[in-house]
N, C-alpha and C positions, 0 to 999 in steps of 0.2 A: 413597597418594602423598604426598610431602612438599608443603608449601605452595609451594615453588619449582617443583616439577613441575606442580602444579595451575595455577599462574600461567602456566607455559610452554604448557600445553595450552589454556588460555583465550585467550592471545595468538595461538596458531596457529589456533584456530578462528575468531577474529575476522578474522584476516588472510585466511583462506580464504574467508569470506563476502564480505569487501570485494573480493577478487580476482574472485570469481564475479560480483558485481554489475557491476564494471568490464568484465569480459570480455563478459558477455551484452549490456550496453548497447552495447559497441563493435561487436558483430556484427549487431545488429538492423537497421541501415540497409541493409546488403547483402541480408539475407534478405527484408526488405520489398520492396526493389527487384526482386529475383528473382520474388517472388510477384506483383507487379504486372505485370512484363514477360512472364514465362513462363506464368503461370497465370491472368492476367486479374483478380486480386484488386483490389477497390476498397476502399481504406481510408476509413473514415468516422468521424465523431465524433457523439456524442449532442448534441442541442440543449440549451441552458441550461434551457429549459422542461421537457424530458423528464428531465434530471438533477434538477431541483427536485422534480418529481413523484415520482421514485424515492426521493429523500431524505425527502420528506414521508411517503410510504407506509411506508418502512422505519422511521421514527420511530414511526409508529402501531403497527406490528407489534412493535417493541421495547418499547413501553409495555405492550402486551397481555402479552407474554411476561414482562416484569418483574413484572407483577402476579401471575402464576401461578408463577414459578420464582425463589426467592431467590438461587440461584447465578447465574442469567442476570442478575438485577438487579444483583448485585455486579459482575459483569464489565462490564455495560453502563454502570453508573455510573463505574467506573474508566476505561473507554474514553472516555466523554464528558468526563471531567476532563482526560485526556491530549489529547483532540481540541481543547480550547480553545487550548492553546499551539501545537499543530500547525497549526491553522487560521491563527493569526497568522503563524507562520513561513512556511507555504506561500503566503500572500498576498503575501509580500515576497521569496521565495526565488528566483524566476525572472523574467527580463525578459519583458515582455508579448510575445505572439505576434501 
């Protein structure tokens, strides 16, 4: 494919993903309400304490795996570097609930 065709495919793929995210977020409220009202589903959140424990435990597992597997370590290090900026963004991205 030509560079122009490649760019067109890239733009179309990105647009498709953005459309999918927007569509699925738009329909979730209705589906959640139906599950609550028709199926008795109870939506719950993890406590901050439980999430902190999951994070602590995952970091321990990731450290162990990083020591055993160089590829895992590379991916994990790359993710942690990305996560620094993502954490900053996500702490300011949404209004408090």
